[in-house]
C-alpha positions in Angstrom: 57.2 20.6 -21.1 55.9 20.7 -17.5 53.1 18.4 -16.5 49.8 20.2 -15.9 48.7 20.7 -12.3 45.9 18.3 -11.1 42.4 19.9 -11.3 40.7 20.5 -7.9 36.9 20.6 -7.3 35.1 21.3 -4.1 31.5 20.0 -3.8 29.0 17.3 -2.8 29.1 13.8 -4.1 25.8 13.2 -5.8 25.8 9.9 -7.7 28.2 7.0 -8.3 27.8 4.0 -10.6 30.0 1.7 -12.8 30.7 3.3 -16.2 33.3 1.0 -17.8 35.7 -1.9 -17.0 37.6 -0.9 -13.9 36.0 2.5 -13.8 33.1 4.3 -12.0 31.4 7.6 -12.9 31.2 10.1 -10.0 28.8 13.0 -10.3 29.6 16.0 -8.1 27.6 19.2 -7.4 30.2 21.9 -7.1 30.2 24.8 -4.7 29.2 27.0 -7.7 26.2 24.8 -8.5 27.7 23.0 -11.5 26.9 19.4 -12.1 30.2 17.7 -13.0 30.9 14.2 -14.1 34.2 12.6 -13.1 35.7 9.2 -13.7 37.7 7.2 -11.2 39.5 3.8 -11.3 37.8 1.1 -9.1 38.6 -2.5 -8.8 36.9 -4.0 -5.8 38.1 -7.1 -3.9 36.3 -10.3 -2.9 37.7 -12.9 -0.5 37.8 -16.7 -0.3 38.4 -18.7 2.8 38.8 -22.4 3.3 41.5 -25.0 3.9 45.0 -23.6 2.9 45.7 -26.5 0.4 42.4 -25.8 -1.3 43.2 -22.1 -1.6 46.6 -22.8 -3.0 45.0 -25.1 -5.6 42.4 -22.4 -6.4 45.1 -19.8 -7.2 46.4 -22.0 -10.0 42.9 -22.4 -11.4 42.2 -18.7 -11.3 45.6 -17.4 -12.5 44.6 -16.9 -16.1 41.0 -15.8 -15.4 40.2 -12.7 -17.5 37.9 -11.3 -14.8 40.7 -11.0 -12.2 43.2 -8.2 -11.9 45.3 -9.7 -9.2 45.5 -12.4 -6.5 47.2 -12.4 -3.1 46.9 -13.8 0.4 46.1 -11.5 3.3 45.0 -11.6 6.9 41.3 -11.0 7.8 38.7 -12.1 10.3 36.9 -14.7 8.2 33.8 -14.9 10.4 32.3 -12.2 12.6 32.8 -14.5 15.6 36.5 -15.1 15.0 38.9 -13.8 17.6 42.0 -14.3 15.4 42.7 -13.3 11.8 42.9 -16.1 9.1 44.9 -16.4 5.9 42.4 -15.8 3.1 42.7 -15.3 -0.6 42.1 -11.7 -1.8 40.9 -11.4 -5.4 40.9 -8.0 -7.1 38.2 -8.0 -9.7 38.7 -6.0 -13.0 35.0 -5.0 -13.4 32.7 -4.7 -10.4 29.8 -5.8 -12.6 31.5 -9.3 -13.0 31.6 -10.1 -9.3 28.4 -12.2 -9.3 29.5 -14.2 -12.3 33.0 -14.8 -10.8 31.5 -15.8 -7.4 29.3 -18.5 -9.0 32.3 -19.7 -11.0 34.4 -20.1 -7.8 31.6 -21.8 -6.0 31.2 -24.3 -8.9 35.0 -25.0 -8.7 34.6 -26.0 -5.1 31.4 -28.0 -5.7 29.6 -25.3 -3.5 31.2 -26.8 -0.3 34.9 -26.3 -0.4 35.1 -22.5 -0.5 33.5 -19.7 1.5 33.1 -16.4 -0.4 33.1 -13.1 1.4 32.3 -9.4 0.5 30.8 -10.6 -2.8 27.3 -9.3 -2.3 28.0 -5.6 -1.6 26.6 -3.3 -4.3 29.3 -1.6 -6.3 28.3 2.0 -5.5 28.3 1.2 -1.7 31.6 -0.7 -2.1 33.1 2.5 -3.7 31.9 4.6 -0.8 33.2 2.1 1.8 36.6 1.9 0.2 37.1 5.6 0.0 35.4 6.3 3.4 32.8 8.5 1.7 29.0 8.8 1.8 26.3 10.4 -0.4 26.2 14.2 -0.3 29.5 14.4 1.6 31.3 17.7 1.1 34.7 16.9 -0.3 37.7 18.4 -2.1 38.7 16.3 -5.1 42.0 16.3 -6.8 41.5 15.1 -10.4 44.5 13.5 -12.1 45.3 10.9 -14.8 45.7 8.4 -12.0 42.1 8.9 -10.8 40.4 10.9 -8.0 42.0 11.8 -4.7 39.5 12.8 -2.0 39.9 15.1 1.0 36.8 14.7 3.2 35.6 18.0 4.5 32.5 16.5 6.1 31.6 13.9 8.7 28.9 11.2 8.9 28.5 12.2 12.5 27.7 15.8 11.6 24.2 17.1 12.5 24.6 20.7 11.1 25.7 19.7 7.6 24.8 21.8 4.6 23.6 20.2 1.3 23.2 21.9 -2.1 19.7 22.8 -3.2 18.4 20.0 -5.4 16.3 20.6 -8.5 13.2 18.4 -8.3 10.8 17.8 -11.2 7.6 15.8 -11.1 7.0 13.7 -14.2 3.4 12.6 -15.2 1.9 11.1 -18.3 -1.7 10.7 -19.6 -2.6 7.7 -21.7 -5.1 7.9 -24.7 -7.0 4.8 -23.4 -8.7 2.6 -26.0 -10.4 0.4 -23.4 -11.6 0.8 -19.8 -8.1 0.5 -18.3 -4.9 1.9 -19.9 -2.5 -0.6 -21.3 1.1 -0.4 -22.7 -0.4 -0.7 -26.2 -2.2 2.6 -25.8 -0.5 5.8 -27.2 0.6 8.7 -25.1 -2.0 11.5 -24.7 0.3 14.1 -23.1 3.3 14.4 -20.8 3.6 16.9 -18.0 6.6 18.2 -16.1 6.0 20.1 -12.8 8.7 22.1 -11.0 8.1 24.1 -7.8 8.0 27.8 -8.4 7.7 27.4 -12.2 4.9 27.0 -14.6 4.0 23.4 -15.6 5.4 22.2 -18.9 2.9 20.2 -21.0 3.9 18.2 -24.0 0.8 17.4 -26.0 1.6 18.1 -29.7 3.0 16.0 -32.5 3.1 12.2 -32.8 4.3 9.9 -30.1 8.0 9.9 -31.1 7.9 13.7 -31.1 6.4 13.8 -27.6 9.1 11.4 -26.3 11.9 13.3 -27.8 10.5 16.6 -26.6 10.4 15.1 -23.1 14.2 14.3 -23.5 14.8 17.8 -24.6 12.8 19.4 -21.7 14.6 17.2 -19.1 18.0 18.2 -20.5 16.9 21.9 -20.4 15.5 21.8 -16.9 18.4 19.5 -15.8 16.7 18.2 -12.6 18.7 16.4 -9.9 15.6 14.4 -8.9 12.8 13.1 -11.1 9.8 12.4 -9.0 7.1 10.0 -10.2 4.0 8.2 -9.0 4.3 4.4 -9.9 7.4 5.3 -12.0 9.1 1.9 -11.3 6.0 -0.3 -11.8 4.2 1.6 -14.5 5.2 5.0 -15.8 8.8 4.3 -17.0 8.0 0.8 -18.3 5.1 2.3 -20.3 7.3 5.2 -21.7 10.1 2.7 -22.5 7.6 0.5 -24.4 6.2 3.4 -26.4 9.8 4.6 -27.2 10.6 1.1 -28.5 7.4 0.9 -30.6 8.2 4.3 -32.1 11.9 3.3 -32.8 13.3 6.1 -30.6 14.6 4.0 -27.7 18.2 4.8 -28.3 17.4 8.5 -28.2 15.1 8.2 -25.2 17.6 9.1 -22.5 16.5 10.9 -19.3 19.7 10.6 -17.2 22.6 13.0 -17.3 24.8 10.2 -18.6 23.8 9.1 -22.1 22.8 5.5 -21.1 19.7 4.3 -22.9 17.0 2.4 -21.1 16.9 -1.4 -21.3 13.8 -2.5 -23.2 13.4 -5.5 -20.9 12.2 -4.2 -17.6 13.1 -6.5 -14.7 10.1 -8.0 -12.8 9.7 -6.8 -9.2 9.7 -9.1 -6.2 7.3 -10.0 -3.4 8.8 -10.3 0.1 7.6 -10.8 3.7 8.6 -8.5 6.5 7.3 -8.0 10.1 4.1 -10.0 9.5 3.2 -8.3 6.2 3.6 -9.1 2.5 5.1 -6.4 0.3 5.7 -6.0 -3.4 8.6 -3.9 -4.6 8.8 -3.0 -8.3 12.2 -3.2 -10.0 14.2 0.0 -9.9 14.3 2.2 -12.9 17.8 3.9 -12.7 18.6 7.3 -14.2 22.4 7.7 -14.4 23.5 11.0 -13.0 20.0 11.8 -11.7 17.9 10.3 -8.9 14.6 8.8 -9.8 12.2 8.5 -6.8 8.9 6.6 -7.1 6.5 7.9 -4.5 4.7 4.6 -4.6 7.9 2.6 -4.1 9.4 4.4 -1.1 8.8 4.1 2.6 11.3 6.6 4.1 10.1 9.6 2.0 6.5 8.9 3.0 7.6 8.9 6.7 10.3 11.6 6.8 10.3 13.4 3.4 13.6 14.3 1.5 15.3 15.4 4.7 14.9 12.0 6.2 16.0 10.2 3.0 19.2 12.3 2.9 19.8 11.6 6.6 19.5 7.8 5.9 21.8 8.1 2.8 24.5 9.9 4.7 24.3 8.0 8.0 24.1 4.5 6.3 26.4 5.4 3.4 23.7 4.3 1.0 23.2 6.0 -2.5 20.2 8.3 -2.6 18.2 6.3 -5.1 18.8 3.2 -3.0 18.0 4.9 0.3 14.6 6.0 -1.1 13.6 2.4 -2.0 15.5 0.1 0.3 13.8 -1.4 3.4 15.0 0.4 6.5 16.7 -2.9 7.6 18.8 -3.1 4.4 19.9 0.5 4.9 20.8 -0.2 8.5 22.8 -3.3 7.5 24.9 -1.0 5.3 26.4 0.7 8.4 27.4 -2.7 9.7 29.0 -3.6 6.4 31.0 -0.4 6.4 32.1 -1.0 10.0 33.1 -4.6 9.3 35.3 -3.5 6.4 37.0 -1.0 8.7 37.6 -3.7 11.3 39.0 -6.2 8.8 35.9 -8.5 9.3 34.8 -10.3 6.2 31.1 -10.5 5.3 30.2 -14.2 4.5 28.0 -14.9 1.6 25.9 -17.2 3.8 25.5 -16.6 7.5 27.0 -19.4 9.6 26.1 -18.4 13.2 24.0 -21.1 14.7 21.5 -20.6 17.5 22.5 -22.1 20.8 20.6 -25.3 21.8 17.7 -24.7 24.1 15.6 -27.1 26.1 11.9 -26.7 26.2 12.2 -25.0 29.5 14.7 -22.5 28.1 12.4 -21.7 25.3 9.5 -21.2 27.6 11.4 -19.0 30.0 13.5 -17.0 27.5 11.4 -16.5 24.3 8.7 -14.3 25.7 8.9 -10.9 24.1 8.1 -7.7 25.9 6.3 -7.2 29.2 2.9 -5.5 29.5 0.5 -4.3 32.1 -3.0 -4.7 30.8 -4.9 -1.4 30.6 -7.6 -0.6 33.1 -10.8 -0.2 31.1 -12.7 3.0 31.0 -12.0 6.7 31.3 -9.2 8.1 33.5 -8.3 11.7 34.4 -4.9 13.2 34.8 -2.8 10.3 33.5 0.8 10.9 32.4 2.7 9.0 29.7 6.3 8.0 30.1 8.3 6.5 27.2 11.7 4.9 27.1 13.8 6.5 24.4 14.8 3.8 21.9 14.8 1.3 24.6 15.8 -1.9 22.7 18.7 -0.3 20.8 19.9 1.4 24.0 20.0 -2.0 25.7 21.8 -3.5 22.8 24.4 -0.8 23.1 24.6 -0.9 26.9 25.0 -4.7 27.2 27.1 -5.2 24.1 24.7 -7.5 22.3 25.8 -8.8 18.9 26.3 -12.1 17.1 30.0 -12.3 18.1 29.5 -11.2 21.7 26.6 -13.4 23.0 28.0 -16.7 24.2 31.5 -15.8 23.0 34.3 -18.3 23.4 36.7 -15.9 25.1 34.6 -14.8 28.1 32.8 -17.8 29.7 33.2 -16.2 33.1 31.9 -12.8 32.0 29.9 -10.9 34.7 27.4 -9.7 32.1 24.6 -12.3 32.0 21.3 -12.4 30.1 18.5 -12.6 32.7 16.7 -15.9 33.1 18.9 -17.7 30.5 22.2 -16.8 32.2 24.0 -16.5 28.8 27.3 -14.7 29.1 28.3 -11.6 27.0 31.8 -10.7 25.8 33.7 -8.1 27.8 36.9 -8.0 25.6 35.5 -6.4 22.5 32.6 -4.2 21.4 30.2 -6.0 19.1 29.4 -4.9 15.6 25.7 -4.2 16.4 26.4 -1.9 19.4 29.1 0.0 17.4 26.7 0.8 14.6 23.6 1.4 16.8 25.6 4.0 18.8 25.8 6.4 15.8 22.0 6.4 15.1 21.2 6.6 18.8 23.5 9.6 19.5 22.4 11.5 16.4 18.7 10.9 17.0 18.8 12.2 20.6 20.7 15.3 19.5 18.2 16.0 16.7 15.3 15.7 19.2 17.0 18.2 21.4 17.7 20.6 18.5 14.0 20.3 17.5 12.8 21.1 21.0 15.2 24.0 21.4 14.8 25.9 18.1 12.1 28.5 17.5 12.6 28.4 13.7 9.6 26.4 12.3 11.6 25.3 9.2 14.5 24.0 11.3 12.1 22.3 13.7 10.6 20.4 10.8 14.0 19.4 9.4 15.2 18.1 12.7 12.0 16.2 13.3 12.2 14.5 9.9 15.8 13.6 10.5 15.1 12.1 13.9 12.1 10.3 12.5 14.3 8.6 9.8 16.8 7.5 12.5 13.9 6.3 14.6 13.0 3.8 11.9 16.7 2.7 11.8 16.6 2.0 15.5 13.2 0.3 15.4 14.5 -2.0 12.7 17.8 -2.9 14.2 16.1 -5.0 17.0 14.1 -7.0 14.4 17.2 -7.5 12.3 19.0 -8.9 15.3 16.8 -12.0 15.1 16.6 -12.0 11.3 18.0 -15.2 9.8 19.8 -13.5 6.9 21.3 -10.7 9.0 25.2 -11.0 8.9 25.5 -9.9 12.5 22.1 -11.2 13.8 21.7 -13.7 16.6 18.5 -15.3 17.9 20.1 -15.6 21.3 20.9 -11.9 21.3 17.3 -11.1 20.2 16.0 -13.1 23.1 18.5 -11.5 25.4 17.4 -8.0 24.5 13.8 -8.9 25.4 15.0 -10.3 28.7 16.9 -7.2 29.6 13.9 -5.1 28.5 11.5 -7.0 30.7 13.9 -6.6 33.7 14.2 -2.9 33.0 10.5 -2.4 32.5 9.6 -4.2 35.8 12.3 -2.3 37.7 11.0 1.0 36.4 7.4 0.1 37.3 8.5 -0.8 40.9 10.4 2.6 41.2 7.2 4.4 40.1 5.0 2.5 42.5 7.4 3.1 45.4 7.1 6.9 44.6 3.3 6.7 45.0 2.4 6.4 41.3 -0.3 3.9 40.1 0.4 2.1 36.8 -2.7 2.3 34.7 -1.2 0.7 31.6 2.2 -0.4 30.3 3.4 -1.9 27.1 7.0 -2.9 26.3 8.6 0.5 26.6 5.8 2.9 27.7 4.0 3.6 30.9 0.7 5.4 31.8 0.9 6.5 35.4 -1.4 8.3 37.8 -0.9 10.0 41.1 -3.5 12.2 42.8 -2.5 15.9 42.7 0.9 15.1 41.3 2.9 18.1 40.0 4.7 18.0 36.6 8.0 18.3 38.5 7.3 14.9 40.2 7.1 13.2 36.8 10.4 14.8 35.7 12.0 13.7 38.9 10.7 10.2 38.4 12.2 10.1 34.9 15.5 11.2 36.3 15.5 8.5 38.9 14.5 5.7 36.5 17.1 6.8 33.9 19.8 6.7 36.5 18.8 3.3 37.9 18.1 1.6 34.5 20.7 3.3 32.4 18.2 3.9 29.5 16.7 7.4 29.0 13.0 7.6 29.8 11.0 10.8 28.8 7.9 12.5 30.1 5.7 12.6 27.0 2.9 14.6 28.6 -0.2 14.4 30.8 -3.7 13.7 29.6 -6.7 15.6 30.7 -8.5 12.3 30.1 -7.7 9.1 28.4 -10.0 6.2 27.4 -8.8 2.6 27.3 -11.3 0.8 25.1 -12.6 -2.8 25.4 -12.2 -5.6 22.9 -14.7 -5.5 20.0 -15.6 -9.2 20.7 -15.6 -9.1 24.5 -16.7 -5.9 26.2 -15.1 -6.8 29.5 -11.7 -7.5 28.2 -9.1 -4.8 27.6 -6.9 -4.4 24.5 -3.2 -3.4 24.7 -3.1 -0.9 22.0 -6.6 0.5 21.7 -7.2 3.9 23.3 -7.6 7.7 22.7 -7.0 10.7 24.9 -6.7 14.4 25.1 -3.3 15.8 26.3 -3.0 19.0 28.3 -1.3 20.6 25.3 -4.4 20.0 23.1 -3.0 17.1 21.1 -5.2 14.0 20.7 -3.4 10.6 20.7 -5.3 7.7 19.1 -4.5 4.0 18.7 -6.6 1.2 17.4 -9.5 3.1 15.9 -10.6 3.3 12.3 -9.0 6.7 11.9 -5.6 4.9 12.3 -6.2 2.2 9.7 -5.0 2.5 6.1 -8.1 0.7 4.7 -10.6 3.2 6.1 -12.5 5.2 3.4 -12.3 8.9 3.6 -16.0 9.2 4.6 -15.6 7.1 7.7 -12.3 8.7 8.5 -13.8 12.2 8.4 -16.9 11.1 10.4 -14.8 9.6 13.3 -12.4 12.5 13.2 -15.3 15.0 13.7 -16.8 12.9 16.4 -13.5 13.1 18.3 -13.4 16.8 17.7 -16.9 17.0 19.3 -15.4 15.3 22.4 -12.3 17.4 22.6 -13.8 20.4 24.6 -14.2 18.0 27.6 -11.8 18.8 30.4 -12.4 15.6 32.4 -14.2 12.3 32.4 -17.5 13.8 33.6 -17.5 16.3 30.8 -16.5 13.6 28.3 -19.7 11.7 29.0 -21.7 14.9 28.7 -20.2 15.5 25.2 -21.4 12.2 23.8 -24.7 13.6 22.4 -22.6 16.2 20.4 -20.7 13.3 18.9 -23.9 11.6 18.0 -25.1 14.8 16.2 -22.0 14.6 14.0 -22.8 10.9 13.3 -26.4 11.9 12.3 -25.1 14.5 9.9 -22.9 12.1 8.1 -25.6 9.5 8.1 -28.0 11.9 6.4 -25.4 12.9 3.8 -25.0 9.3 2.9 -28.7 8.7 2.6 -29.1 11.9 0.5 -26.4 10.7 -1.9 -24.2 13.7 -1.1 -21.0 11.8 -0.5 -18.6 11.7 -3.5 -17.6 8.3 -4.6 -13.9 9.2 -4.0 -14.7 9.4 -0.2 -16.1 5.8 -0.2 -13.1 4.1 -1.9 -11.6 1.4 0.3 -8.0 0.2 0.0 -7.1 -3.4 0.8 -3.7 -5.1 0.9 -3.1 -8.4 -0.9 -1.2 -10.7 1.5 -1.2 -13.5 -1.2 -1.6 -13.8 -4.9 -5.3 -13.7 -5.8 -5.3 -17.4 -7.0 -4.0 -18.5 -3.5 -7.0 -17.2 -1.6 -9.6 -19.8 -0.6 -12.4 -17.3 0.2 -13.9 -14.7 -2.2 -13.1 -11.7 0.0 -13.5 -8.2 -1.4 -9.9 -7.7 -2.4 -9.8 -11.0 -4.2 -12.9 -10.2 -6.2 -11.4 -6.8 -7.2 -8.1 -8.4 -8.1 -9.9 -10.8 -10.4 -11.7 -7.9 -12.1 -8.4 -6.2 -12.8 -6.7 -9.4 -14.0 -9.5 -9.9 -16.5 -8.7 -6.4 -17.9 -5.0 -7.3 -18.3 -3.7 -5.7 -15.1 -0.9 -7.5 -13.2 -1.7 -8.0 -9.5 1.0 -9.3 -7.2 1.1 -10.5 -3.6 2.0 -7.3 -1.7 0.0 -5.0 -3.9 -3.0 -2.9 -2.7 -6.3 -2.7 -4.5 -8.9 0.1 -4.3 -12.6 -0.5 -4.7 -16.2 0.6 -4.0 -18.9 -1.5 -2.4 -21.8 -1.6 -4.9 -23.9 -4.5 -3.5 -22.2 -6.3 -0.6 -24.8 -9.0 -0.2 -25.3 -9.9 -3.9 -25.2 -13.6 -4.6 -22.8 -13.1 -7.5 -19.4 -12.1 -6.2 -18.5 -9.8 -9.0 -21.5 -7.6 -8.3 -20.5 -7.0 -4.7 -17.6 -4.6 -5.3 -16.1 -2.6 -8.2 -12.5 -1.9 -8.8 -11.6 1.8 -8.7 -10.4 1.7 -12.3 -13.6 0.1 -13.5 -16.1 2.4 -11.8 -18.6 4.0 -14.3 -20.0 7.5 -14.0 -23.4 6.3 -12.9 -22.1 3.8 -10.3 -24.1 3.8 -7.0 -22.6 2.7 -3.7 -24.1 0.2 -1.3 -25.6 2.6 1.2 -26.5 -0.1 3.7 -22.9 -1.4 3.8 -21.4 2.1 4.3 -24.0 2.9 7.0 -23.0 -0.3 8.9 -19.4 0.8 8.6 -20.3 4.2 10.0 -22.2 2.7 12.9 -19.4 0.3 13.6 -16.8 3.1 13.7 -19.0 5.2 16.1 -19.6 2.1 18.3 -15.9 1.5 18.5 -15.2 5.1 19.5 -18.0 5.2 22.1 -17.6 1.7 23.4 -16.3 3.1 26.7 -19.9 4.3 27.3 -21.3 0.8 26.5 -22.3 1.8 22.9 -22.4 -0.9 20.3 -23.2 -0.5 16.5 -26.7 -1.6 17.3 -27.1 0.9 20.1 -25.6 3.6 17.8 -28.3 2.7 15.2 -31.0 2.8 17.8 -29.8 6.2 19.2 -29.6 7.8 15.8 -33.0 6.3 14.8 -34.7 7.6 17.9 -33.3 11.1 17.4 -34.6 11.0 13.8 -38.1 10.0 15.0 -38.1 12.7 17.6 -37.2 15.3 15.0 -40.1 14.1 12.8 -42.6 14.7 15.6 
C-alpha cells in the first residue's frame, strides 16, 4: 500500500499556541476562506553558560530530568558584547510550558550564581515564529505530514504591499441586572449583545443565566468571528462572564475560542508598571484559543493606528496579534531584536549584564544633557515654516551604529567614529543589533509615507498612514529602550551618545539655515520653526535638501503657517514655554500644543468651547487680523457661559477623567481623583495605580471632601454640577488661549461681564 501524499494548504498564519506536550496548534486562514487547525511538533531550546567543569557537572544532574528531550554542547555568542563564540549547553525542552519551571530548577542547582540561563524568557508562540522564520498573517504554503508541518514562505516581513484575508470582527457587550448602585460580579446577566458590521445586532435576553451563556457560545460558534472586540473585556467583562458561568455550573461548556479550551475560573490579577514618567495598569490577558480577543480599554496601538497598525506591528515585530494589541510598543520592538539575535547565534541572557562606563562628575555634566532647544520667541509671528527631522534619533542610531555591543567595544579602541563631547569610540567591525533592527522600521515607514502622499485613493491613504503611524511609535520607543535598564541590547552610554549626536546635528542644521538667511524662531530636539522675509516655498525645499546632505538625516518641510502663536507660561507671563503654541497653516490645518484641547482630562464642555474659539480665530490671514478676531472668540465664550448658567449643558459633557499615578491609599492630599477612588472602593470597586477615574464636580469648595466630587458611576439623576467651578475652568481655558493678547482668566471674566452689562442696557 502506497503512503498517502502530504496534504498542502496555502493561506495566512492566524494564531499559534501550545496545545500538548511537544506540540503547538497552528490556525490558518486558507485562500478559500476556511479556518483550519493544524498541529505541529515543537520543542524549544534554552541555553546555559558558565565554567566548563560546572556545565559538565550539570549534564549529569539533568540527564534523567523528565522535562528535557535532549542535551548537547554547541557554539554560541553567550553575551551580546562577545566577539567570539563560547561552548554552551543546549537543552531541548519537551514542553514549552515547562521552561519557566526548568529555568528555576537549574538556577537553584547553581545557587543562582553558577549558571547563566539564556533564551528562557521568550514566549512560546514567538519562539515558534522565530524558529520557523515566520510571522503573524504571513502568506505560506504548508505541507502537512505525520512528521509535522513544513513551511514555504510566500511572503516577506519587508513587504509593504501585502494582502491579508478579511477578518470577521464581532463586538461583544453585556448588561448587568444591578442590585445596587454599581454592578458587581454577584449580579445576574440582564442581556448579552453581539454586533457585527453590516449585520443586524444579535441580542440574547431570554431564559435563565445558564441559557444566556450557552446561547452566547452557540451564537459565537455560528458567527465564527476571527476577532472578538470588547470594552474592558480583560478587566471586567470576561471575568464577570466567567464568574456567572461558574455560579451556574456551565463553566466547562462556556467556550468562546475555536479550540475547545475552557476558561480558567481563577483570573490572573493585572499589573501596574511605570513607563516614560507615567504609571499604567494593564489587566491580565483573557486568551481565546483560535480567535483574537482585543480589549479596547487595554490596547494602545489600536487606539493610535487601528487594526491596520496592529497588523503592521504584528508582522514587522513577529508578535502574535493578541499580543501586539496589548503589548507596550517597547516590548514589541524588542521582539525584532530577539529574532535577529537568534539568527545571528547571539543568546539572550536572562539578566542583562552590560554595565555603564564609569563617568566623572564632569563627564555626567557634559554628556547627560538630553536634546537641544531654542526657546520660542513669544507672541504672534507671520509666515513661519516648520521643518522636522524624520525619525531623527533612530536615524542617528542606524547611521552611527549605536548599540550595547558597539559603544566602547573592545575590538576598536582606535575607531574614527567618536561620540561628541565624551569621545567614546564606536565599533567599525560589526553592525550592532539595534541599528540592524531599527533599519527595517525606518525603511518601511519612509516608504509608507511616500505611498500615502502619492496615492489618490482615500482608503489606501488611510491604510498607509495607519501603518506608518504604528512604525513611528516603534521608532519613538527604540530610543527610550536604548537607555532602559532591562533592555537586552540597551546601553546608557549609547543613549547619551545619541543625544550628543542629535545636539550636534541640530546645531549644525540651525547654522546652515542662518547662513542661508533664515531666522530661527523656535527649535526643539528635532523640529525647527524658521522665518525669512518673502521666502518662496522652493527655498525651504532647497534648505531641506542641503541639511539632509550635510547631516545625513532626512529633514522635511512640514508646511508654512499663515500665523503662529507662541504662548507664555501660565505662571510667568514673560517666560516662553517650549511646547505651548497654536497656529494656522497655509493648507488650513490648525496645529495645537499645550492647550486644554490637547489634554486627556479636559471635559467635553471645555473642549468644545476652546475648539469653537479657535475656529473663530481661523479666518485671520495674519497677525493683525488675528487680534481683530478676538472679540469673535469672546462671543463664543459668552455663549458657552450662558449655556452653563442656564443649565443647558448635559452632565456627560462635564465629566472629568483623571489618572491615578499611585494607589489611593498612598496619596497624602485629598485631591479629586483620590476622593473619587475612595467613593468607588466603598462600593466594592477595585482601583489600581495606573487606572483612570471619571467624576463630576458637585461642590468643589465644600468642607467635606466627599461632597466635592461624585464618581461617574454614582451620579444620581437629579445631580447638579458646581457651576462656579466649571465657569472658572472655562475662563481659565479662554485665558490660556488668548494669553498672547495679555488676557488672563480674570480679564476674561471682566470682558464677558462687561459685555453682559452692555447688553442689559
